[in-house]
N, C-alpha and C positions, 0 to 999 in steps of 0.2 A: 121260577124266579131266580132260584140260584142260578141256572144256566146264565141269565142277563146279567147278575151281578157278576159272574167271572168274567164274562167278553168285557164288560165295562171295565172291571179290574185291570185286566191286560193292557185294555188301550190305554187306561192311564200311564201303566206301567212303560207302554212303549214311547209313549209321549215324553216321560220323564227322562228316559235313555237316549231319544233321538241327537239333543244337544251334545251330550257326552261324546257321541258316535262321529260329531263333527269337528271334536275339538283340535285336531291335528292339522286341518286348514289354519287355527290360528295358532299353531306351534312355531316357535323361534327357530332362527337356523341359527344362530349363536350368542353367546352371553358372556356377558364381561364386565367390569367396573371402568367408571371413568377416572382419567388420571391427567394431571399438566405438569409442564416442566417446571419443576421450582427451581430456586437458586437463594444463596445467601449471600446476604452484604455484610461484609466485615470489617471491622476497624483498620485504616490504612495508618494510623499513629497513637502511639500512647499518650494517656491523660483522661484528664476530667470529662465527662460528657456535659458539655454548657448545656444543650437542649435539644430532645430528639422528638421530634412534632409529627408522631403517627401513633396511631394505635390500631390492634390485629382487626381486619375488616376493612379497613381503609383502603378506597379505591382511588388510585391514580390517572390520568389520563394522560399525562406526558411526565417528564424528565422533571424531578422538582427536588429541589433543596429541603431537608428534614431536621437538618441536625449540626453540628458543631462539637469538635473535640478542643479543650482548651490549648492555644496558640501561646500562651503569655511567654515562656521560655525561648520558643522557637521566635518570637519578635525580637526579645531581647539579642538572643544569640546573632542577630540578623543584622541590628544596629550598631552590635560590637563589631561585627567585619563591617559596616557602612564607615564607621572611624579609620578603622587601622587601613581601608582601601583610599580614604582621603588623605591620611598622611604620607602612604607610597606615591599618591599622586602629586603631592607637593614635591616631593623628593624627586621625582621625574622631571618636574620643571626646572629643578636647580641644575640637575643632571643635564637637562638640554641646555640649559644659559651656559654650564660650564663648555659643552662642546662648542657653541657658539664663539666664545671667547677663542677656543684655541682653532678654530678655524680664521678668524679673524687675523690672529696673529701668524697663522701659515700663510696666510694671503698677502700679507705686509711683507714677511721672509721672502716670497717667492718673487716678488718685485726688487726687493734688494738683492737675491741672486741674480735675476737679471740682469741687473745694472753691474753687479762685481763682475759676473762674467763678461761684460762688454768691455769694463775696465782693464779685466785680465789680459784679452784679447788684443789691447792699446798698449800693453804693459804697463799700466796705472796701479794694478793690483798685483797682490802677490800670490802663489799659490795657498799659502795659509788662509788667506781671506777668503778664497774660495773654497777652501776647505770647511773652513768655520761656519760660513752661509748655509752651505750643505749638510753639516750634522747637525743645526739648529732646527732645519727642517724634519728633519728626521726624529730629533725629538718630539718636537712638536707633533707630528703622525702618530709617534705611539703614544703618544697620550692621549690626542684623539680615541684611538683605537680601544685602549684603556678605559676609557671614559663609556664608550658603545657599549663595550663585555659588560660595564656595571649595568649599565642603563637594561640591556638585554636580562639581567639577571631580576632586577627592578620587575621587570615588566612581567617574568613569571611569575613574581610573587603575586603583582597585580590580578593576573589571569586565573592563579589559584584562587585566590579571595573570592573574585567573580564567580567559578565554579561552586565554591562552598555555598555562596550565596544562592545561586540557582537552586541547589538541594534543598536548604533551607524553605527557599520560595515554594519550592514543589512539595514539600512535608506539611506547610500552611495549607496549601491549596487541597491537598489531600485530607486534611484535618476535615474539611466541609464534606458532610455525609449527606448522598443523593439517593434517591428513586431513579435508578437509570433512565427507565422506560416506563412507558404504561404498565401498571401493573397492581396487584390487591397485596395486601399484607395477610400474611398466614400466620406467620409467629412473629413475635417480639421478646428479644432474649435481655436486654437492658434498658434502664432507666436514665432521666435524667440525674446528675453527680453523680454518678458511681464509675469509678475508674476500670477504664480498661487498656488493655496491652493491642500492639499491633496484630491482626489477624483474627482477634477476639469477633465472635459472631454477632450479629448486632440484630439482625430483624431478617425473616424469609418471605421471600417474594413469588409468586406465579401470575401470569396472565391469564386472565380466567374468562376472556372473552371466547376463548373457546376452546374445549377438552377433547382429549382422545379416548374415545372407548374401546380399550384394548381386548379384543376376544378371542376366542381360540375355535378353530376349524378345524375337522378332521381332512385327512388325504384325500377323499372323494369329492369334498367340497371345494377345494382349490381349481378344480375347470369353471366351477360357478362365479368366481369373482375375479377380478384384475383392478390395477392401481389407477384412482381417479374414478372408480366407478360408486355412483349414488346407489345409496341403500336407504333403507326405512329405520329410522331408531326408536325403541321402544323404552319408554322408560315407566316407572310407578304407573299404574291407574290410580284417576282421581275418582273416588266413588267407582260406580260401574263405567266409567270414560274413559278407555285406552289411549294414552298421552304419545305421539307419536313427531319426531323430530325426520329431518332430512340430515343425512351422513355423509361424506366422499371418504373412502377407502384412500389414506395415505401410505401406507406401508403393510409390506407382507413377507414373513419372517422367511428367510431361503431355508432356515433348518428348521427340523420338528423336534418337539421336546416334551417331557412328559407332562400330562394333562394336571395343571395346578388342582389342589386337591378342591377349591373354593367353587370352580367352574365346573358346569354341566351342559354337558351338549345335548341337541335333541333328541339324542339316540342312544344308546348304552354307552357308559365311559368307555372313550379308546385311550390307549398306553400313549399313543403318541398323537399332538396336535400340531398346528403351524399358528402362532400368533400372529393375527392381524389390526393394526389401529386405522380407527374412524374417527376422522377429526368432524366436530358437530358444532355450531355456532351455539353459542350459550346465550341464552335468554332471560337468564336467572334463576330458572328452573335447576341447571344440573350442578352438582357439589362432585367434589374430590371425592373419589371412595364408591360412590353410588353406583346399585347395579343398572347392569341396561341390558337390553337384547336387541338384534339386529334382524331383518328378513332381506331378503334377496331382489324383493318385491315382486 
């Protein structure tokens, strides 16, 4: 009976160890963590935030205006410039009227000049008469040129005001706060009614529709992988069920680096490894910083 008991016990022990012997078949080829490219939206103008309609975790599917910084002072500055421009424009009309008067005087004098020149040829006018009409025309021409020079200066002032108005309009436009494209709000740094300066970070975004699993492989694994290759991505188990997704290799580092402390390869740790990014479509289960594994399939 003892022998039978021993044999049975050995059989049970063998069956218990059998799954352990097969674990290597399920061992992953590389390990890492999920990451996303995040970016920060900052204020482009100084002032009080009148409203900022977003919260951490909000998902935007397209570019959306979410807030605005107070533009009252900018609006008043632009209105003041509009008044100055109107005043200068009225001055230009006056200058153009003066030029028209001088041009009419010149036209009349040129007719008189033609008549006096003919009279001089007929000995009916003196040389003084000819010189006087020529001199008068020259005076009018100088007056016209002087007014035109004055007009150019005024036009320069008008153009300067237009550029200032354009700059203020641009600042008013930049006082509007946008989520520039589809993204998820990761962090929010300021609230409505807070004062901010130009360059102050307002919130952080990232597109979480797909994440990159950054893993590290040893040099002897490099021949097994290539850009565009489809791989199997393993994430945390749900109960006893192993969760897997499909990923595509989008980047392989050209230089080796020391293995990060948080990474464990399938074999013993090696000193030098290569970073690899695997793009994975996010069905809602993936989170930034979440661990993941890959198998070459």
